[in-house]
N, C-alpha and C positions, 0 to 999 in steps of 0.2 A: 554765626552768635553776631551780635551787633555791642558796641562799645558806649556806653554812655557816663556823661559825665557828672558831677556831682560841682556843686556852689563851689569848693575849696579847686577846683582843677582836678581832683582825683579822677581814675578813668577805670570802669569794670565793664568786663567783657559778661555781656548778658544771652541766655537762650532763652527766647519765648515758645511756651507752649501750651496746651491745654492741662487744667489742673487734675492732678491725680489724687486720692484719696490720701496719699502718704504725705501730700504737702499740709492736712491740716495743723499738724501741732508747727510747722512753720509760719502758716498764717496767722494762728493764735499768738506767737510770738512776737509778730508784727502791731498788734493792736494797742492803740494807748487810747488816753482820754478821751482825746481827740475824736478817736476813731467812734465811740459809744456815743458823743455828741452830734455828730453830723449822719451818722447811720443807723443809732438805738443800739438796741444789746443784739446780738447775733449768735445763733447756733450755727458755727462755720458748716458743720457736715451737714445740717438740715438744708441751709443756703446752697450748697454744692448740689445737693438733692434734688433742687427745683428750680435751679439757676439752668438757662439754655444756651448760658455761653459762661465760663471761668476759664481764664488766662493769668498765667504762672509765669514771672520772671526769675529765672535761677541763675546763679553764677555758675563759674568752672568748678567748684566745688560743691554744687548740687544744691546747695541753700538758697532758700526763699527769699528774695530781695523785695518782691512785689508781688501784688495780686489783685483782682480784681472780678466780680463776679456782674453780670447782665442777666436781667428778666427782662418779659415782654408787658408785664404792666407796673404801676408806679410803687416804690417803695412807700415806707413808713404809712399803709393802709391810708391813703388820702381819700379815696374812691375805690369803688369796688373794681376788680379786676376786669370784668367782662364791661364796664359801662367808663372806661377812663376816653377814649377817643372823643367822645361827644363832651366830658366835662372838659378835656383841653380847649376844644372847639369854642367852648360856650364863655370859655373864662381867659382863655388868653390870646394875643394879639397872632400867634404862628398857628395859620390854619393846615399848613401841607404834613403834619406829623398822622401817621397812621401807621396801625399793627406791621405793614409791610414796612416801613421804612425806619421805624423809632425800636429803641430798645433802652431801658433803664438802669442806671447804675444802683446795685444794693448795697454793695462793698467797694472800697479801696484801702489797701494797706500798703505801706513802703518802708523802706529804710527812709531813714528822715534822711541821712545824706544823699542819695540820689533820687528824691522824691519828685522833683520835676522831670529828669529825664526817664523815668519808669513810667509816669503818668502817660507822658506822648509818645514811647513806645509800645503801651498798653493797649493808647488810643488808634493808634495806628494801624496795629494789628487787628483790630476789632473790625476796622472798616475796611481792612484788607480783605478779614477773611469771611466778613458776611458783605459782598458788594452792595446789596438793595438798601443796608440801612444807609441811613444819612444823617439821622439824630441820635445822638445821646442825652438820654434828660436825666435829670437828679432832682430831687425833690430834698431839702435841707430846712430846719429847723430855722426862723428867721433871723435868731439872735447869732448864731453859727457863722462865723467867718470860714469861706473853704480853705484859704490858706495859701501858699505858693505853690503846692502841687498843682492840685485841680483846678484852683482859680486862676491859673494862667491859662488856661485853655477853655473855661466855660465860661461861659455867659449870662445875666438873666435874661429870665423871658419875661417881658409886661404882663400883666392883666389887662383885659379890658376894662373901659369903665363901667361900673355896676357890678362887675364881677363879685361872685357868691363865696369866693374862694375864700379858704381859710387863711385868716391875716398869720397865723403861726408858723406856716409856712412859705419857702421861697423855692422858684423854679427856675434851675437853671438849664443851658443846652450847651452841646459843642456839635459845631457843623463839620460835615463830610470834607467841603471845599476846603478848609485851613487844613486840612491834613490830607487826602486823596484826591483832589479834585480831579472831575472829569476832564478827558483829554481832548483836545481840538483836534475835530477830525476834517481835512481837506484834500483834493484832488493831487496826485501823486505827480512831483514832477523830475524832471531826469537828477537835476542836482541832488536828491535825496539819494541816488545811488550811494553815494561814501557814506553817508548815515547805516543805510539799512544793509550795506554788504556784511559788516561785522556782524550783525546778529544774526542772517542766514549762514554765513559761515561758522559762527557759535554751535549752529543747531546741526546742518549738514551742509555736506560740501559735494551731495549729487547732482544738487542742479548745477553749480559751477562746472562740473565735470560732464555732465550731460550736453549744456546749452552754451558752455563757455564762460570767460570771466566778465560780457556784460550782456548777461542774460537779462540783468534784470533794468536795465539801462532801458533795454530793448522793447521788454514788455513794457516800460511807462510809455515810451516813444509813440507805442503801437495802439494808444487807448482810440474808439471812436465809442460811436452809439451802442455797439454793443459788448462792449468790453472795456470795463475801468479799473481805474486801480486807486485805492486811495489810504492816505498816510495817517499817524495819529500823531502828535506833535505834545512835545514837551519841552518848555522853555528854549523853543526857535528851533529845537532838533529832532528829527523823526525818529520816532522809538516802534514802528510797525507798521508795516503792510499788509493790505486785503485789495488781492485782484478778484474781481467778478467776472461772470460772462454770462449773456443773457439766453446763450445757445446751449441748450439741452439734448442730449440723446433722449429722448421720453421712452422711447421704442422698448431700450435696451432696461431701464428701470422699470417698465411693466413686464419685464420677461422675468427680471430679478427679484423684485421686492413688491410686497403685499402692499401695494399702495392704496387700499379699498376706505380707509379713514382718512383720506385725502382727497379721495376723490381722482386719484391717478393724477393729482397736479395740473390737473386741468381743469378749463370751466366746462359746467353741466352744460351738454347737446341734447337735443330730442331724441337724436341717434344713436347716444350712449348705449352698451349692451351690459348691464351690470351682473346679469344672471345668467347661468347656462339655460339654455333652450328648453322649454317643459309645454305643459296643456298650453292650448291657447289662452284660457282663462286666467292661467300665473303669468302668460305673457303680458295679460292685461296690467297685469299689477303689475309687472315690471314697467310698463311704459308710464305707468301712473307714478312708481316709485324715480323713477329718471326725472319726471315732471317736478314732482315734489322736490327731488335734491337741488333743482333747478331753482325754484321758487326760494330754497334755503341758501344758497350760492347767494342771491340775489340781493339776499338781506345782507350777508356777508360784507357784499361791494358796499352797500350803503353805509353799514357802520363804519369800511374803512375808510371812507371818503371823508368820515367826520371824526377821524384821529387828529386832535390836535396834538404839537410838539407837548403843550402842558400836560396830556394824558401820558406821554411817552417818557419811559425813566428806560436810559441804558447803562445806569449803574447799578449792573445786576451781576450775577455772579459769572463768573467765567474764568478760563485759562488759555495759553497762545503755544503754539509750536507750529514747525512747518509741515505743511500738508503738500507732499510730495505728488504730482501729477504721474502718473502710468501713461495711458494713453490719451489723446486727444477725447478719443470718443467715453473713456472713462470718466473722464473730470466735468467733462462738459455734459454728461448724462445725468448728471446728480442732481435729481430735484424729488420736491415730493409737496404734495397739495392737501390743505385743510380750510377749514373757514369756521370761522365763528357761529354753525349753525347749530341749533337742537334738533333738526331733524336728520336722522343717517341713515343710511341702509344698513342691513344685517353686519357685515363685516366695518361697516362705518361706525361701530358701537363707541359710545363716547371714551370707554375705558377701554377701550385696546390699544393697547401701546405695546405688549408683549404678549406671545402665545398663550403665556401662564394665564392672561388675563382672559383670554377665548370661553366664550361657553362651550361646556365640554361636548354637547354633540358638535362641534364645530372641527372636534381634536379627531386626532386618529385614534380611534378606538378609546384608548384607556391607558395608551403610551405616552402621552405629550399634553403635558399643561404649564411648558415653560417658555422663557424667552428663547429667540435662535431660529435654527434651523429644524423645519418641523419632519415629524418621521417619513421614514422611506415610504411607509404604506401611506401616504396621503400625495402618492402620484396622481391619483386617479380624479381626487377632488382638484388638485392642483394643474391638472392638463388644461381646465378651463381658465385664462385670466381675463376679467373684464378689458372692453375695449371700449376707450374713450377719445370721444371724437372731437371735444372741446379744444380751443387753444390752450397752449401750453402756461400756464400761469406759475413760472418760476424760475429763478434764476440760480446759477451755482459758484461759488467760493473754488477758483482756480488756485490759488497760493494764499498762502496767511503766515503770519510770522509777527512777533512781537516781542521785545525786549521782557527779558522774566520781571523787572521791576514791576513792569507796568501790566503783567501780564493780568491780573483782577480787571483791568480796564478794558477788557477784549470786546465786550458787549457795546461799547461806544459806538463801534463801526458801525454797527445794524440798522440805528436810525438813520446815518447817511446815504448806505448804499441802498436800502429799501426805499428811499426817496430819488434815487437815480434809475430807480425801474418803478414809477408810480404804476404802470399795467400789472404787477406781478403781485403774489399773494406770498407768495414762500421763499426762502431762501433755503437752498440745500449745498450740502458738502460731503465727501465721500472719503472714508481714510482706511488706510491698511489696517488690515485686522492686529498685528502686533504693535501699532502706534499705542502710545497711552492714550487713554480717554482725557486730553485736556479742556481747560476750564470754560473756553468758548462752548463747545459740543455739547458741554453738561447743562445748558439750556436749552438744545434741539431734542429732538423726540428721535432715538434711533428706530428704523422702520423694518419689521421683521421680514428675513430674508424668504423667497420660496425654497422649498425641500429641492429643487433640481437648481438652484443657482450656484453656480461656480466662480463668479464673480469676486474677487479677492479683497473687497473692501466691505466696509459698513456705511450703512447709509445714512444720514440724518437730516432731519428737516426743521424749520422755524416758521411759522408763520407770523406775519406783520402785526397782526392783534396780539402775538407775544409780547411785543413791548407794552402793551397798555398796565397801567400801575394802578388802575383803579380796580383790581381783582380783591372784593369783599367778600368777607365770611358774617353770618348772620343766622340769627335762628329763624327756623320755616314759619311760614305764614300759611292759613287757608288758601291767599290769594294766590299761592308759588304753584299751588298742584297743577295746574292745566301747563305752565312749563316745564314743571319736572313730569309730569306723563310723555311730553312732547320728547324730552331730554332721552327719557330710558326706552320709550316705545320697542325699541328692537332690541333690548336687552332680555338675555335669559333670568329668570326671576324679577323682571319686572313687576309683576305682581306685588310677590313679597316686598319688594322696597316701597310699594304704594300704601300697601296695610300697613308697614309699619309705619309711614308718615302718617297716615290717617288714625292711627293710634297715639302719636303725640299728638297731634294737632287738637282731637277729642278728649282725650283721658292724662297725657304726659304720664301712662302707666300702663305695663304691659297685664292682662288679666289677673297674670298672679302675683301682681305686683311692683314688679319691677321698674324702676325710673326708666324713661325713653327720652332721650334728646335727638331732635333732628336738626342739622345745619345743610344753609345753600350757598352755595359761590356764585358770586354776583360781578359782572363786567359789563357796563354802559348799559345798566340796564335788564340784561340777560342773566339768566339764569344758567350756568354755566357747569354746576356740580351738586352733588348732593350725597349727603351721608347721614345715617343712622348711628346712633350711639347708644348704648343700654350699660346700665351697673354691670360690673363683672362678680356673680352671686356665687361663682365657683373658685374665688382666689385662694380660699384654703387647700381647696384640691390643685389647682395649678402652681402653689409653693410647694406641696410636697412630690407633684411629680415631675416640674421641671425646673431648671436651672434658672428661676429669672434673679437671683442673686447675684448672678455675675454682671445685671446690669444696674442693680438697684439695690439700696440697703432698705430690705423691707420694712423695717421698725419705724423708717421715716414717713411711710406713706398710709393714709387714712384707708381704711376698708373702701368707702364712697367715692375715692381719690381711683380708685381701676376701674377703667372702662374697657367696655367689649365693643369692637368695631363690627357689625354686621351688615354692614352695606357703604360703599364707596364710589362713588362715578363722577369721573370727572372728564370735559370735554379734552380731548389727546392735544388740542392746540395749546393750553393750559395747561400741560403734563407738567413744565417747569416751575409751575406752584403749587406743585401736592406737598411737600413739606411744608409749606407756608398754612394748606390746605389745613394738615393734620395739627400746625403748630396752634393755631386758630379756634380747631376743636378743642383741644387741651384745655386753651385759656376759658373760653366760654361754657364748656361743660363743666369747668372746676374740678380737671382732673390732672391726674401728673402720667398715668401709664394707661396706654393701651392694648387691648391684645388681640389677636385676628386668629383664630382655629382654620383649620384645614384636615377636613376628613375623609377617610378614605375613598380612593376612588370609587365609581360607579361598577354596579352589578348590573348588566343586561341594562345598560342606559339610566338607571334610576338610582339616586343616591340610595348609599346604606343608611344616611340619616337624614329624618325628613325635615331636620332643622338646619340644615350645611345653608352653609351663608353663600351669596352671591362673590361671584369672584373680583377680586378690586385690584385697581391700578395703581394701589398703593404700598401692594407688598414690595415692589422694589426699597421704597424706602424703610423699611421695618426689617428687623432682624430675626434669624429663626433660633428658635432654643433649645438647646438638647434638653433631653430628656434624663430625670434620675432614675439611677437603678433603685429598685424598688425592692424593700423587704417583704417577704413573706410570713404574713402574721396568723399564726393560728390561733383565730379568733374567740373559737370555743371554748380552748383553753384560759387566756388570758381574760373573758368575762369584762366584770368590769374596768380592768386596765387595758381594755384593746382601744386602739385608737380611735377617733370619731368616724364616724359615718362619711362625713364629707370628703375624707382622705382615703378611707379604704375603699369606697365604696367603686363597683366594677363597671364601668362605663366604655362606650366606644373607644377607643384610642384616636387620638389625632394631633397633628405636626401644629406647635403653635409659635407665631411669630407676635413679635412685641417690639412696641417703641414707647419712648418718654421725655420727658422735656429734656433732659441732657442731650438725648438724640438728635434733636430736631435741627441745631446748627452743625452737625458734625458731617462732616465728607464721607460719603462710601464710595470708592472707587469701584469702574466698571474697567474686568478684563475680556476684551474682547477677543482675545487668542483663541482660536477654534482648540478645543481640547478633545480628541476621539478617546475613549475607552472601549477595548475590545474585549468582550469578556463579562457576564452579570457574577462572575464568582466572588467568593468572599473577599478577597483582595480589591477586585473592582469597586463593588459596593462600599464595603471602606475609603477608598480615593476619593469616590465621589461624596461620601458625606462629610468626609475633611475638607472637603472644597467649599459646599455649602452652606458649614457653619461656618465659616469665617465670617465674624460679624461686620467687619468694614469691609468686604469684597463682596462684589457680587460677580459671576462668572455667566456672562449673556450667551456662552457657546459652547455649553457641555452637551456632548454628544454621547450615546451607548448604543455600540451595537453587539444585539444577543439574537441570538436563535429563537428564544421565544420572549424577547423584550424582558420588562422587569421582573422580577421574580416577586413571589409574595401575592399573587394574582388571583390565586385557588380559593375556592370557600374553605375554612378551617374545618380541621376534623375530618379531612376525607383520610379514606383507610391508605391508597397511593402513596401518601408521605411515607409512609414505612417501607418502602421499598429501599432508601436509602439510610444509611444513616446519618441523624440531626448532627452538624458541625457543631451547635449552640453558638454562632456566630449571630445571624440575623434568623428570626422569626417575623412571623404576618405583623406581630403588634410592632416590631421594631419597625420595618418599613411603612406601617403605619405613622410611626411618630417619627420620620426623615421625611415623609411625602416628597420623596424623589423626582415623582411625576411635574411637580413645580417648577423643577430648575433644571431637569435635565431633559435633552430629547432622545428619544427611541430610535433606533434605525432595527424594525425587525429584521432578521436575516443574518447569514453566514458568511463572514469572512473570506474571500476565496485569493485575495491577492495585495500588494502592498506597492506602487509606486513611490521610491522613496526620492528619486529626482522630482518626478509632479507633485509629490507629498499630497496624495489621496490613496485611499482605502478601498478596493474593489469588494463590495458583497454580491448578493444574489442578483441572479438577471441582469448583472454587468453595470450594476449602477454603481458610483462613482460617489465617496464621501471624502472633501477636502479636510486637510487638517494642517493645524501648527505644530501642535505636540501630539504623538501619537502613543498611549499608555497599551501595551497587551497583558492582559490580566484573564486567559481564556479558564483559567482553575485547572484541575485535575478531571481528566475525562477519560473515560472507558472506552478502550478500542475493539471492533470485532477480529476476534483473532482468526490469525489464518492456520486454517488445518496443515496438517505435513504432507498428507499427499500419500502416505504410505498406506499399503493393505494389509489389513491386520491378518489376512491367510497368512502372510509370509511368517507369520508369529514372533514380529520384531520388537525390543524394549524400547524405554527411554531410552538409553545409551547411544543406540544406533540412530534416533530420530531426532536427538537433543539442538543437534545444529540448525536444523529446519523448522525450529518452531516459532522463532521471533521475527518471520518476516511478516510484512503488511499485508493485510487482505484489502485488494483491489477490487475485486467481483462483484457478482450481484449480491447486495444485502437481502436474505429471504424474507419474506412478510409477516413469518412468526417468530423471526429473531429479534429480540428487544436487548439493545444496548442503553443502560442508562446512563444519563448527565446530568440531568435535572429534575425538576418536578412536572416537566410538560412531558416528558418520556416514561415517566412513572403512571401518569395519568393515564394516555396512550396504552400502555402495557394492561392497566386495571380495564378500560371498557372494552378492550379486545378479550381480555380473558372473559369478562361477564356475559359478552356475545357469544363467544365460541367454542369456549374451553370449561366452563365450572359446571354446566350440565350435559356437558360431552363423555365420552370416555377418552383416556390419553394419559399418557406421561407430560411430566414439565421438566426440564433438566435446568439445574442452574450451575453456569462454569464458573468459577474464580474462587481464590484464597483471601478477597479481601472481607473485611468486617461486614461489608453490606451484601456478602451473600447471604451469609445469617441472616441479615434483616430481610432479605425478601425470601427466605425461607418463611420466617414469620408470618411474613403478612399473607405468605400464601396460603399457610396453615388459616389465617385470621377472615380469609376470603370464602374458606369452607371447603376447601380442595385438602381432600385428604393425604396425610403423610407419606402412605405409599405409593402415590403419583409422582410424588416430588422425589428428584435423584439429584444429589449437591456434589458433583464432581470438582475437584479440586486439584488444580496444576501444581507443579513441583515449586516449592519456594524457592526464591531467588537468594536465600540466605538462610540463616537458623534462627532468625525472628521472627517469631510468626506476628499474625496481625491481631491477634490477643496478648500476644505476650506474659501470659498468666496461668499456670499448671491447674491451679483449683480451678479458676472462669475456664479452660479448656474443659476440663474433665466435666464441669456444670452442661456445658453446651452438647458436649458428645450425649449426656445421659439424656437430655431435654429432648436433641433428635432423633435417639433409638426410642423413646416412650413414645414419640410420635410419631413412629415407622419412615422417618426420613431416611432414604439409603444416601449412604455416603462413600465417595470413593474418591482414596487420596492419591496424590503425584500421579494424576492423571494426565495426560497430553491429548489434545483432540486430533485425530490423524485424517476423518473425511468425511463429509456429509453425504446422506443417500447413498454411501458406497462409491464415491465419484462421479455419479451423474449429478445431472442439475438440480443445485442446492433448492430451488425455490420452489414448493414450503420444503421444509424440511422435514423428514417423518423420520430419520433415525439418525444417529451419530455413533461415530466407532472412535474410540481413545485406546492409546499406548499406556501402557506400566512399566512399573521395575520387572513385573514378571510376565503376563499373560494379558493380552489386547480383551478387549470386550464393544461390544456394540449394544447402543439403547435405542429402543423405539421412545419415539415421542410426539406432541402433538406442538411441544412450543419451546423456546431456549432462551434462557436470560444468561447473557454472558456481562461477567463481573471481574474481569483482569484489566489490572493494571502494573506496568512494569515497577511503577512506586510499589514499593514495600513499606507497608505502614509502621512506624514507629515513634515511640513516645519521645518527646523533647522534655518535658516536664511532668511533676506530680500532677498538676491539677488537669494538663490534657487527659492525663490516664484516669485520672480518678472519674473524667466526665464520661470516657469510654466505656469505665466499667460499670457507672450507674445506668448507659445505657443499655450493658449487657445484661444486667440484673433484671432491667424491665424486658427485654427478650426473654431470658428466662423463665422469667416469671410468668409470662406469657403463653410458652408452650408450655408450660405443667398444669395453666388452668384448663 
């Protein structure tokens, strides 16, 4: 909390926070006649819906005592929101205002007693919350006086001679340097030790415990041409330190991280090997690719040489913390390279920032499209790592810390440290997985690790050109086409992007009449980004099928303000400008919301939907929207009272992502902790679903270990789905609406061990998956029963063998024995039946006393197997409660089985396979009962027995099971 004083000397403790909807009544109560004179008539709810940033001060009683709203275009409708920049430069003396560094105040209200203190606190908060902002502008009528509140901090901006500006309004400006000035950066001196040590000790004492009390003084004293230390200074006192080193263990980084988008952090070299050896013709293409990348890099170098201090702006968004070095090799081997180049190779795709953004063909089957560690099946692809022969062009941050009060000025260091290494293009840093993503590295690009990487650090990279502030977004023109083609030529769907760009340039509309808009991002005259937006024509469907009103008040957005993001590609060097790019798209296109759908995964390498969009690197800055539960309407019965076809139409389900003006300046926290979930059970899927739908969190390292990958991959309507009862938790449509593959890495295999000391899981083939948090959700699984081994010729009963029937089977699993645990097991059984059993003679044994045994019997009948060939053998119950737990249902099931000639054997315990001989394949099985044992000849055996007994915990679950049983019974009777 912060203390503010009134003109009378009274003190009030206030909390500064983002404005929430319940603050509206308090804001309205603070509005006076002066407010309407200064800002005009304001609809507060509407303003909050469209504001990029809204700040509220509340006291200890949670009463609103001040509020301010800021947008990225002028108030009072002085000029069109898309043209204000040129308007300002033509009519006012300040030419430094750009959409990147400027916000406009649209409302300010405060308790009259504390108006000066409230205004100062809100302005300071805005400059701290948005470090890129340097100017806050305000238009007011010329006859209005700002008063003691805003007038204390705003000054009038003078118009240029001959200006055509409306004389009825006056423009005022508030400068950053008067509230949050840029820090002075200089070379560190030994005498800074006393100022810096309290900051380090407040953060962590590991460094002092490891290296002694004077490690910092020794570090500063050891500076040379390769090692430098810089401090930031405020009022003559050192408040932060950054230690950088030119020595980088580049080989370790090449082994652990996918540095392709940054050309391995090396200068291009003719001997670079960028692709696996292939046919001679392709090798020739590789040499050409290497030469092309070298030419592009030379372009970058030329641009870097011409970057002036006026083009740089270190007042960007960042935070700070200690980065504790582990081993010297680990710290100094952190680097990444990239370049302001439009010509990049396949893995150097413009929007390659996380594996979620890679082309589908580059991913592991269909199991991986998300950020983080690639799937285990990627080993063969990952076995080849590019070889870079050029000089290393990166330096690393070894140690960094800054006082919490000045953490938003962290980026001020980078201009200085880049000047220390004029021949280096990249600054890199590694941080442990469990260290929160502080403000400094929020402007860096996170590099994807390889699937076999065991390095317990995340790698972040920042390019020298990222300090440029001449990042301009504008509507695309015909002359941009060649540059856009060069930018996206290696991306999948590049033809689709170019086709939509052509539509915009020629007609501004799709053939079906949908308005199309295309925008490019430009830096120093080069095109570094492209985006295509269309009007969202299915907004009624979206509103009825997704909870978008968790993020917006729908009634305050016009239909034409909803936009559909079709394409978004941005050079990874400028990835930290993604949010600004999106903000500018909304402003220039007159939109307030953007939507981006992710359609179901590809089947056999092809998208199920021919209109699937290109993958986008903007996904990180959007929020996934939860689907709504749908009402199943009896449309024929409702007639004219039925909902519109726009709401009730049946179309391919997709996962929806969303952003709006309110979210543009709202931070999204990245969590790098490695969370490994073992098992794609209902609990495991639900756990992952909960994490990915957290709107303000992004989990970069979610991993699922599953025998068959993500569920829901098989085509709908397959008969094998009937082998196991439906849990009614998730179906294929639910998986499509979640799009887990966009956020979760998948390791296809079985967990065979856990090393808790080393914190890794051992999976199939001895592969290791490291973790920070391990969640075991293996679910209920059927086990192969162990025969008791008794000879039925001795006429033993269950009472005499009951003690041996709970042993675990460890022998060879027969090839014609099927143990169901998931859809893949069922699919394998269905295929085997069709190929080897249905058209031949023989019996099938279904062994189990769960509801799945009945479901399996029904599926066998549906496959065309006569009931006389099906033998349902049920072992004794472990309690008096049956799986159905309802006499009426049990009688109906028995009647249906009898009608279909299915033989049922009760209270039977497996005694032997093949009379004790080798069990593969099974030709007969013998069982003991309460009375006489028996033997069955068979061609196939299904085991559906678990130790857990199905007991219904609620009426809802009972009704779900009863509904499924009714379907089964009706199927048997048909």
